[in-house]
N, C-alpha and C positions, 0 to 999 in steps of 0.2 A: 246566355248562360249567367250573365251578371244579374239579370232580372230575377231568375229563379233563386239565386243565392240571396238576394235582397229580400225576396218574399219569404223565404224560409227563416231568415234572421228576424224579420219583422214579426212573423207569427210566433217564433220562439220567445222573443222579448215580451210580447203581449201575454202569452201563456204564463211565463215566469212571473210577470208583474201581477197578473190576476191571482195567482196562487199565493204569492207573498203578501199581497195587500188585501186579502179577504177580510171583510169586516162584519159578517153576519150570515144569515141564511138566505136562500133563494126566495123563500116565502116572504121574508121580511122585505126583500127588494121589490117583489111584485106588488105588495100592498103598502109599500113605503112605511113599514112599521106602524101603520095606522096613525100616522102623524102628519096629515096634510092640513095645512091651515086654510087654504082656499081651493076647494075642489073645482070651482069654476075655471081656475087657471089651467088645470089639467084638461078640462073639456075644451077650452079655447085652443090649447096646443094640439090636441087630438084632431079637432076640426080643421085647423090650419094644415096639418100634415095630410089629412085626407084630401082637401081641396088642392094642395100642391101636387100630390100624386095624380089626381084626376086630370089636372090641367097639363101635366107633363105627358101623361099617357094618351090623352085624348086630343091634345092641341095639334099634333101633327096631322091627324086624320081630318080634323075640322079645316085646317089650312089647305089640305089637298082637295077636299070637296068644294070649298068656297073659292078656290082658284088663287089662293095666296101661297105660292111655293115658299116664300121667305118664312112664313109661320111654321111650315113643316121643317125647314132646315134649322130654325132657331130653337124649336122645341126638342130636337134630338131624335125625332122619329126616323125610322129606317125605311119607311114605305117610299117607293119611288113613284114617279109620275106615271110610269107604264102600268102600275098596279091600281090605277084609278077605278073605283067601284062603278 
């Protein structure tokens, strides 16, 4: 019960803060008000996020196939050894 109360309180605080601290439009947020000094930085951050997600999602399966169960456990995959392809 305490978890649900904390979750509702957290979401309420985030919604209230987002309404009170609004500083522009959604379109301005999406395109950064067309004021980006180094677009390469955005590309590097995007690429790093993609590789991070790919390694997190694919790492467990690779560890399972290669016979390294510790890779599976450390990557957070929920596939078990009994589900080996």
